C-alpha positions as CSV (number, residue, x, y, z in Angstrom):
1,M,0.0,0.0,0.0
2,M,1.0,3.7,-0.2
3,V,0.8,5.7,3.0
4,M,0.6,9.4,2.6
5,D,1.1,12.0,5.3
6,D,-0.7,15.3,5.3
7,D,2.3,16.8,7.1
8,T,5.6,17.7,5.5
9,D,7.0,14.2,5.7
10,L,5.9,11.6,3.1
11,E,6.3,7.9,3.7
12,L,6.0,5.4,0.8
13,S,5.6,1.7,1.2
14,F,5.1,-0.9,-1.5
15,T,4.0,-4.4,-0.6
16,S,3.7,-7.2,-3.1
17,T,1.4,-10.1,-2.6
18,T,3.9,-12.4,-4.4
19,T,6.9,-11.7,-2.1
20,D,7.7,-11.5,1.6
21,R,9.8,-8.5,1.1
22,T,8.4,-5.0,1.8
23,F,10.1,-1.9,0.5
24,T,9.8,1.3,2.5
25,T,11.4,4.6,1.8
26,S,11.2,7.8,3.8
27,S,11.6,11.2,2.1
28,S,14.4,13.3,3.6
29,A,14.5,15.5,0.5
30,R,11.1,16.3,-0.8
31,S,12.5,17.7,-4.0
32,S,13.4,14.2,-5.1
33,L,9.8,13.1,-4.8
34,T,8.6,15.3,-7.7
35,L,7.3,13.5,-10.8
36,S,8.5,15.2,-13.9
37,F,5.9,15.9,-16.6
38,N,6.4,15.2,-20.3
39,E,5.8,18.9,-20.6
40,S,6.4,19.0,-24.3
41,L,3.4,16.8,-24.6
42,L,1.1,18.8,-22.4
43,L,0.0,22.2,-23.7
44,S,-0.1,24.7,-20.9
45,T,0.2,28.5,-20.8
46,T,2.2,28.1,-17.5
47,T,4.8,25.7,-18.8
48,T,8.3,27.1,-19.1
49,A,9.4,24.4,-21.7
50,P,8.4,25.1,-25.3
51,A,5.4,23.0,-26.3
52,T,6.8,21.7,-29.6
53,T,5.1,18.3,-29.6
54,L,1.4,17.9,-30.2
55,H,0.4,14.7,-28.6
56,H,-2.2,12.6,-30.3
57,R,-4.0,12.4,-27.0
58,K,-3.6,16.0,-25.9
59,W,-7.3,16.2,-25.2
60,D,-7.2,13.0,-23.1
61,P,-9.1,13.6,-19.9
62,H,-6.1,12.1,-18.0
63,W,-4.0,15.1,-19.0
64,S,-6.8,17.4,-18.0
65,A,-7.2,15.7,-14.7
66,I,-3.4,15.9,-14.0
67,K,-3.4,19.6,-14.8
68,A,-6.4,20.3,-12.6
69,A,-5.0,18.4,-9.7
70,T,-1.5,19.9,-9.7
71,D,0.3,23.1,-10.1
72,G,2.6,21.9,-12.8
73,N,4.4,19.3,-10.8
74,L,2.9,15.9,-9.9
75,H,3.9,14.6,-6.4
76,L,3.4,11.2,-4.8
77,S,0.9,12.9,-2.6
78,H,-1.3,13.4,-5.6
79,L,-1.6,9.6,-6.2
80,K,-3.4,6.9,-4.4
81,L,-2.7,3.3,-4.9
82,V,-5.8,1.1,-5.3
83,R,-4.4,-2.4,-5.8
84,H,-1.6,-4.6,-7.0
85,L,-2.1,-5.6,-10.7
86,G,0.8,-7.9,-11.3
87,T,4.5,-8.5,-11.1
88,G,6.7,-8.6,-14.2
89,N,10.3,-9.3,-15.1
90,L,11.5,-5.9,-13.8
91,G,9.0,-4.7,-11.2
92,R,5.5,-4.5,-10.0
93,V,2.5,-2.7,-11.4
94,F,-0.2,-1.0,-9.3
95,L,-3.5,0.5,-10.2
96,C,-3.7,4.1,-9.0
97,H,-5.7,7.3,-9.4
98,L,-5.4,10.9,-8.6
99,R,-6.6,11.6,-5.1
100,D,-8.9,14.4,-6.3
101,C,-10.2,12.5,-9.4
102,N,-11.2,8.8,-9.0
103,S,-12.1,8.6,-12.7
104,A,-8.6,9.2,-13.9
105,T,-7.0,5.8,-13.4
106,F,-3.4,4.9,-14.2
107,A,-1.0,2.0,-14.0
108,L,2.1,2.8,-11.9
109,K,5.1,0.5,-12.7
110,V,7.5,0.4,-9.8
111,I,11.1,-0.9,-10.2
112,D,13.4,-1.4,-7.2
113,K,16.8,-0.6,-8.8
114,D,18.6,-2.3,-5.8
115,S,16.9,-5.6,-6.5
116,V,17.8,-5.9,-10.2
117,T,21.0,-6.8,-11.9
118,P,23.0,-4.2,-13.9
119,K,21.8,-5.8,-17.1
120,K,18.2,-5.5,-16.0
121,L,18.8,-2.0,-14.9
122,S,19.8,-1.1,-18.5
123,H,16.5,-2.6,-19.5
124,V,14.7,-0.3,-17.1
125,Q,16.5,2.7,-18.7
126,M,15.7,1.5,-22.2
127,E,12.0,1.1,-21.3
128,A,11.8,4.6,-19.8
129,E,13.6,6.0,-22.9
130,I,11.3,4.3,-25.3
131,L,8.2,5.3,-23.4
132,S,9.3,8.9,-23.5
133,M,9.5,8.7,-27.3
134,L,6.0,7.3,-28.0
135,D,3.1,9.2,-29.5
136,H,0.7,6.7,-30.9
137,P,-2.9,5.5,-30.1
138,Y,-1.8,1.8,-29.8
139,L,1.1,2.5,-27.6
140,P,1.2,3.8,-23.9
141,T,1.5,7.4,-22.9
142,L,4.1,8.1,-20.3
143,Y,2.4,10.7,-18.1
144,A,5.2,11.0,-15.6
145,R,8.4,9.4,-14.4
146,L,9.5,9.3,-10.8
147,D,13.0,8.5,-9.6
148,V,13.1,8.5,-5.8
149,S,15.7,6.8,-3.6
150,H,16.3,3.4,-5.3
151,Y,12.9,3.3,-7.1
152,T,11.9,4.2,-10.6
153,C,8.2,4.7,-11.1
154,L,6.5,5.1,-14.5
155,L,3.0,6.4,-14.7
156,I,1.3,5.1,-17.8
157,D,-2.1,4.0,-19.2
158,Y,-4.3,1.4,-17.4
159,C,-6.0,-1.1,-19.6
160,P,-9.0,-2.7,-17.7
161,N,-9.7,-5.5,-20.3
162,G,-6.5,-7.4,-19.6
163,D,-4.5,-8.8,-22.4
164,L,-4.9,-11.0,-25.5
165,H,-3.4,-14.0,-23.8
166,A,-6.2,-13.9,-21.1
167,L,-8.8,-13.3,-23.9
168,L,-7.5,-16.4,-25.7
169,R,-7.9,-18.5,-22.6
170,K,-11.6,-17.5,-22.4
171,Q,-12.4,-18.9,-25.8
172,P,-14.2,-22.3,-26.0
173,S,-11.7,-25.2,-25.9
174,N,-8.9,-22.7,-26.3
175,R,-9.6,-22.7,-30.1
176,G,-8.4,-19.3,-30.8
177,L,-10.3,-16.2,-31.9
178,P,-12.8,-15.8,-34.7
179,L,-11.1,-14.8,-38.0
180,H,-12.5,-11.3,-38.1
181,A,-11.2,-10.7,-34.6
182,V,-7.7,-12.0,-35.5
183,R,-7.8,-9.7,-38.5
184,F,-8.8,-6.7,-36.3
185,F,-6.2,-7.2,-33.6
186,S,-3.3,-8.1,-35.9
187,A,-4.0,-5.0,-38.0
188,E,-3.7,-2.8,-35.0
189,V,-0.5,-4.6,-33.8
190,L,0.9,-4.1,-37.3
191,V,0.3,-0.4,-37.2
192,A,2.0,-0.2,-33.8
193,L,5.0,-2.1,-35.0
194,E,5.2,0.1,-38.1
195,Y,5.4,3.1,-35.8
196,L,8.1,1.6,-33.6
197,H,10.2,0.6,-36.6
198,A,9.9,4.1,-38.1
199,L,11.5,5.3,-34.8
200,G,14.3,2.8,-35.3
201,V,13.0,0.6,-32.4
202,V,13.0,-3.2,-32.7
203,Y,10.5,-4.5,-30.2
204,R,11.6,-8.1,-29.6
205,D,8.9,-9.0,-27.1
206,L,5.7,-9.4,-29.2
207,K,3.4,-11.9,-27.6
208,P,-0.3,-11.9,-26.5
209,E,0.6,-11.2,-22.9
210,N,2.1,-7.9,-24.0
211,I,-0.9,-6.8,-26.0
212,L,-3.2,-5.1,-23.6
213,L,-6.8,-4.2,-24.3
214,R,-8.1,-0.8,-23.5
215,E,-11.6,-0.2,-22.2
216,D,-12.8,0.6,-25.7
217,G,-11.5,-2.7,-27.1
218,H,-8.5,-1.4,-29.0
219,I,-5.0,-2.7,-28.3
220,M,-2.0,-1.2,-26.5
221,L,1.5,-2.8,-26.7
222,S,3.3,-2.9,-23.4
223,D,6.8,-3.8,-21.9
224,F,9.6,-2.1,-23.9
225,D,12.5,-3.3,-21.7
226,L,13.8,-5.7,-24.4
227,C,13.8,-3.2,-27.2
228,F,16.9,-2.0,-29.0
229,K,17.4,1.1,-31.2
230,A,18.9,1.4,-34.6
231,D,19.3,3.9,-37.4
232,V,16.5,4.2,-39.8
233,V,16.3,6.3,-43.0
234,P,12.7,7.1,-44.1
235,T,12.3,7.1,-47.9
236,L,9.6,7.6,-50.5
237,Q,9.6,4.8,-53.0
238,N,7.7,4.6,-56.3
239,N,6.4,1.0,-56.9
240,R,4.1,-0.7,-59.3
241,V,1.8,-2.9,-57.2
242,L,-1.1,-5.2,-58.0
243,R,-4.5,-3.9,-57.0
244,S,-7.7,-5.9,-57.0
245,H,-10.4,-4.4,-59.2
246,K,-13.9,-5.1,-57.7
247,K,-16.4,-5.9,-60.3
248,T,-19.4,-5.2,-58.0
249,R,-20.2,-3.0,-55.0
250,P,-18.3,-4.1,-51.9
251,T,-20.0,-5.1,-48.6
252,R,-18.9,-4.6,-45.0
253,D,-17.7,-7.5,-43.0
254,R,-17.9,-7.9,-39.2
255,F,-14.6,-6.1,-38.9
256,G,-16.2,-2.9,-40.2
257,C,-13.9,-2.8,-43.2
258,F,-15.0,-2.7,-46.8
259,R,-14.5,-6.1,-48.3
260,S,-15.7,-7.6,-51.6
261,V,-17.2,-11.1,-51.7
262,N,-17.0,-11.2,-55.5
263,R,-14.4,-12.3,-58.0
264,R,-11.5,-9.8,-58.4
265,E,-9.4,-8.9,-61.4
266,P,-5.8,-7.9,-60.7
267,D,-4.8,-4.5,-61.9
268,E,-1.5,-2.7,-61.7
269,E,-0.9,0.8,-60.6
270,E,2.0,3.0,-59.5
271,L,2.1,4.2,-55.9
272,T,4.4,6.4,-54.0
273,E,4.9,4.7,-50.6
274,F,6.5,5.8,-47.4
275,V,9.0,3.3,-46.1
276,A,10.8,3.6,-42.7
277,E,12.3,0.3,-41.7
278,P,15.5,-0.3,-39.6
279,V,17.0,-2.7,-42.1
280,T,20.6,-2.2,-40.7
281,A,19.6,-3.1,-37.1
282,L,21.8,-5.7,-35.6
283,S,22.0,-7.2,-32.1
284,K,23.4,-10.5,-30.7
285,S,21.5,-10.5,-27.4
286,C,19.3,-13.6,-27.0
287,V,16.2,-12.1,-25.4
288,G,12.4,-12.8,-25.6
289,T,9.9,-15.5,-25.0
290,H,11.2,-18.8,-26.4
291,E,8.0,-19.7,-28.4
292,Y,8.3,-16.4,-30.2
293,L,12.0,-16.4,-30.9
294,A,13.1,-16.1,-34.5
295,P,15.6,-18.7,-35.9
296,E,18.3,-16.1,-36.3
297,L,17.8,-15.1,-32.7
298,V,18.0,-18.7,-31.5
299,S,21.3,-19.2,-33.5
300,G,22.9,-16.3,-31.7
301,N,24.6,-15.1,-34.9
302,G,22.9,-11.8,-34.9
303,H,19.5,-10.5,-35.7
304,G,17.7,-7.4,-36.8
305,N,14.2,-6.0,-37.6
306,G,13.1,-9.4,-39.0
307,V,12.6,-10.8,-35.5
308,D,9.5,-8.6,-35.0
309,W,8.0,-9.8,-38.3
310,W,8.6,-13.4,-37.4
311,A,7.0,-12.8,-34.0
312,F,4.1,-11.2,-35.8
313,G,3.6,-14.4,-37.8
314,I,3.7,-16.4,-34.6
315,L,1.1,-14.1,-33.0
316,I,-1.4,-14.4,-35.9
317,Y,-1.0,-18.2,-35.7
318,E,-1.6,-18.3,-32.0
319,L,-4.6,-15.9,-32.2
320,L,-6.1,-18.1,-34.9
321,Y,-5.4,-21.6,-33.5
322,G,-4.9,-21.0,-29.8
323,V,-1.3,-22.4,-29.7
324,T,2.1,-21.4,-31.2
325,P,3.3,-23.4,-34.2
326,F,6.7,-24.6,-33.0
327,K,5.7,-25.5,-29.4
328,G,7.4,-28.7,-28.2
329,G,7.2,-30.8,-25.0
330,S,9.9,-28.6,-23.4
331,K,11.6,-25.3,-23.9
332,E,14.6,-27.1,-25.5
333,S,12.4,-29.0,-28.0
334,T,10.6,-25.8,-28.9
335,L,13.9,-24.1,-29.7
336,R,15.0,-27.1,-31.8
337,N,11.8,-26.9,-33.8
338,I,12.4,-23.2,-34.4
339,A,16.0,-23.8,-35.5
340,S,15.2,-26.7,-37.7
341,S,14.7,-26.4,-41.5
342,K,11.1,-27.6,-41.1
343,Q,8.6,-25.0,-42.3
344,V,5.4,-24.1,-40.6
345,R,2.2,-26.0,-41.5
346,C,-1.2,-24.5,-40.8
347,H,-4.2,-26.6,-40.1
348,V,-6.8,-26.6,-42.9
349,A,-10.3,-27.1,-41.7
350,E,-13.0,-28.8,-43.7
351,R,-15.3,-25.8,-43.4
352,E,-13.3,-22.6,-43.2
353,E,-14.3,-19.0,-42.6
354,E,-13.8,-16.6,-45.5
355,G,-10.2,-15.3,-45.4
356,A,-8.7,-18.4,-43.8
357,A,-6.6,-19.2,-46.8
358,E,-5.3,-15.7,-46.9
359,A,-4.4,-15.9,-43.2
360,R,-2.4,-19.1,-43.7
361,D,-0.6,-17.6,-46.7
362,L,0.4,-14.5,-44.6
363,I,1.6,-16.7,-41.7
364,E,3.7,-18.8,-44.1
365,K,5.3,-15.7,-45.6
366,L,6.1,-14.3,-42.2
367,L,7.5,-17.5,-40.8
368,V,10.2,-18.0,-43.5
369,K,13.3,-19.1,-41.6
370,D,15.7,-17.0,-43.8
371,P,15.1,-13.4,-42.7
372,R,16.3,-12.2,-46.2
373,E,13.3,-13.9,-47.7
374,R,10.8,-13.1,-44.9
375,L,7.9,-10.7,-45.7
376,G,8.5,-7.4,-44.0
377,C,12.2,-7.5,-43.6
378,A,13.0,-5.3,-46.5
379,R,10.2,-2.8,-46.5
380,G,8.4,-3.4,-43.2
381,A,4.7,-3.0,-42.7
382,T,4.3,-1.4,-46.2
383,D,4.5,-4.8,-47.8
384,I,2.5,-6.6,-45.1
385,K,-0.4,-4.2,-45.4
386,R,-0.8,-5.1,-49.0
387,H,-1.3,-8.8,-48.3
388,P,-4.8,-10.1,-49.2
389,F,-5.5,-11.0,-45.6
390,F,-5.8,-7.2,-44.9
391,D,-7.6,-6.5,-48.1
392,G,-10.2,-3.8,-47.7
393,I,-8.8,-2.1,-44.6
394,K,-8.6,1.6,-45.0
395,W,-5.4,2.1,-43.0
396,P,-5.7,5.9,-42.4
397,L,-9.1,5.2,-40.8
398,I,-8.2,2.2,-38.7
399,R,-8.6,4.0,-35.4
400,N,-12.3,4.5,-36.3
401,Y,-13.1,0.8,-36.8
402,K,-15.4,-0.8,-34.3
403,P,-13.7,-3.5,-32.2
404,P,-15.1,-7.0,-32.6
405,E,-17.5,-8.7,-30.3
406,V,-15.5,-11.5,-28.7
407,R,-16.4,-13.8,-25.9
408,G,-14.9,-12.4,-22.7
409,L,-14.2,-8.9,-24.0
410,V,-16.3,-6.2,-22.4
411,I,-16.2,-3.0,-24.4
412,K,-17.1,0.4,-23.1
413,R,-19.0,2.1,-26.0
414,T,-18.5,5.8,-26.4
415,K,-21.5,8.0,-27.2
């Protein structure tokens, strides 16, 4: 729990339900207990820093609540812990809200720097750095960062609908999600990965557990401690691409996207496309969840941006079938399956939903063992978006699509 004094002294105590250890710090220097705003993201006439960044969520009521509750500096005394949400690789996460505004809820990630190794401490710094860069609807907002004593605390978005892993477990017989839901969630993940790669960030930790669900049913990626950064050179490329000519009027599918159910005739057109992919990224660190590791990461010979597109293929497979494609009886056998030359095989049902064949084709193109031949490695999301599985999605309007109705997902509808 967090104990607040109304007097000048402030005592802070974090207790985890999963450990016998209780951390307590007493503030001898109150100046060290000040949470620093991302002031460039928060427009205010009182700020001394130039407001050069227009945040996509600048009208978010969370920002308004923070401004109303503070004088420009957020202190621990402004926050009230509600409950412990979970414990991760680096620290613990608590649900909290502003003392004067119960409706403005946040997640507070607390890392005890004295209890982590120097390597993990570098992961903490990486996550904080990445979070401070983000400005995207499918990625978390860093509202504030607190460094006090041997703690680092990150105030970010709270997602009340859990994660995709928990949603998968709620499906009948763990069969996976309906195809239209797989298409919806994977499209949003694709856009989030596209944004990260445009910043030169290789994620390296894509899995259902790290895809949180907001109260409106849209996704939010989490946990950026395993990321690494690389140079990226954005370019505009002229390419001739095949387009499908619809012979009749398209209809809407359950995803809310226009999609034709009639025969298509391929047509070629020239497009100018924006490409920003960290193709020169290189790391030799072996990190991630073993079922999602790419072959080049398992080999330890070096990997780059392609590990995210491999993991994206694994993700679509798991969302569709409820299991990962290379899972063995043990961690070691799973890694052997990944490293082998055996290609992925997708189950073909007798009676398939429309789009199942396209989903299998996309998975097979993403799970190519040689990253030089893997879809996305050369031109990133630009090429993946054109795959027939995503046919009909109007990418600039994706934020306006209605989330799917899925068993176990409670969506707060906005008026």
